[in-house]
C-alpha positions in Angstrom: -19.1 -69.5 -20.0 -16.7 -68.0 -22.4 -16.9 -69.0 -26.0 -14.7 -68.0 -29.1 -17.0 -67.2 -31.9 -17.2 -64.9 -35.1 -18.5 -61.0 -34.6 -19.5 -59.7 -38.2 -18.0 -56.5 -39.3 -18.0 -54.8 -42.8 -20.4 -53.7 -45.1 -23.5 -55.1 -46.9 -22.7 -58.0 -49.4 -18.8 -57.8 -48.1 -18.5 -59.6 -44.6 -15.5 -59.5 -42.5 -15.5 -61.4 -39.2 -13.4 -60.9 -36.1 -12.5 -64.0 -34.0 -13.4 -62.9 -30.4 -13.4 -64.3 -27.0 -16.7 -63.3 -25.1 -19.4 -64.2 -22.8 -22.0 -66.6 -24.5 -24.9 -64.3 -23.2 -23.4 -61.4 -25.1 -24.6 -60.4 -28.4 -23.0 -61.8 -31.7 -21.4 -58.4 -32.5 -21.7 -56.9 -28.7 -19.2 -56.6 -26.1 -16.2 -59.0 -26.0 -13.2 -59.8 -23.9 -10.5 -60.1 -26.5 -9.9 -60.3 -30.3 -8.0 -63.2 -31.2 -8.0 -63.0 -34.9 -9.9 -62.2 -38.2 -11.3 -63.9 -41.0 -12.2 -62.5 -44.5 -14.1 -64.8 -46.7 -14.2 -62.4 -49.8 -10.6 -61.3 -49.6 -8.8 -61.2 -53.0 -6.0 -63.4 -54.0 -2.6 -62.2 -52.5 -4.2 -60.7 -49.3 -4.3 -62.6 -45.9 -7.8 -63.9 -45.4 -7.2 -65.7 -42.1 -5.0 -64.8 -39.1 -5.4 -66.5 -35.7 -3.4 -66.1 -32.5 -3.3 -69.4 -31.8 -1.4 -69.0 -28.2 -4.4 -66.9 -27.2 -6.9 -69.5 -28.6 -4.8 -72.2 -26.7 -4.9 -70.1 -23.5 -8.8 -69.6 -23.7 -9.4 -73.3 -24.2 -7.4 -74.2 -21.5 -9.2 -71.7 -19.4 -12.1 -73.6 -20.3 -13.7 -71.6 -23.4 -15.6 -73.5 -26.0 -15.1 -72.9 -29.8 -18.0 -72.5 -32.0 -18.3 -74.9 -34.7 -17.3 -72.5 -37.5 -14.4 -71.0 -35.4 -13.4 -74.7 -34.9 -13.2 -75.4 -38.7 -11.1 -72.1 -39.2 -8.5 -73.1 -36.4 -8.2 -76.7 -37.8 -7.6 -75.1 -41.2 -5.1 -72.4 -40.2 -3.0 -74.8 -38.0 -2.9 -77.4 -41.0 -1.9 -74.4 -43.3 0.7 -73.1 -40.7 2.3 -76.4 -40.2 2.6 -77.0 -44.0 4.4 -73.7 -44.4 6.8 -74.5 -41.4 
């Protein structure tokens, strides 16, 4: 089963997450199929903290992929932010 979830990167006390499509049996930071975005929770003001390729997320969900709860929350907030900016 394919799942879209967060893969942690960055250093100690400075997390950085990639949104990745991966097989659910792979490890959290292990092998993945495709990187569909990133999330930087400690980014400074004026930098881009979240970017998601919504077309790729839609492709994967149409193909049967599940979103993790954290990714579902991020996608919802990102889509609201993008629609408000347009």
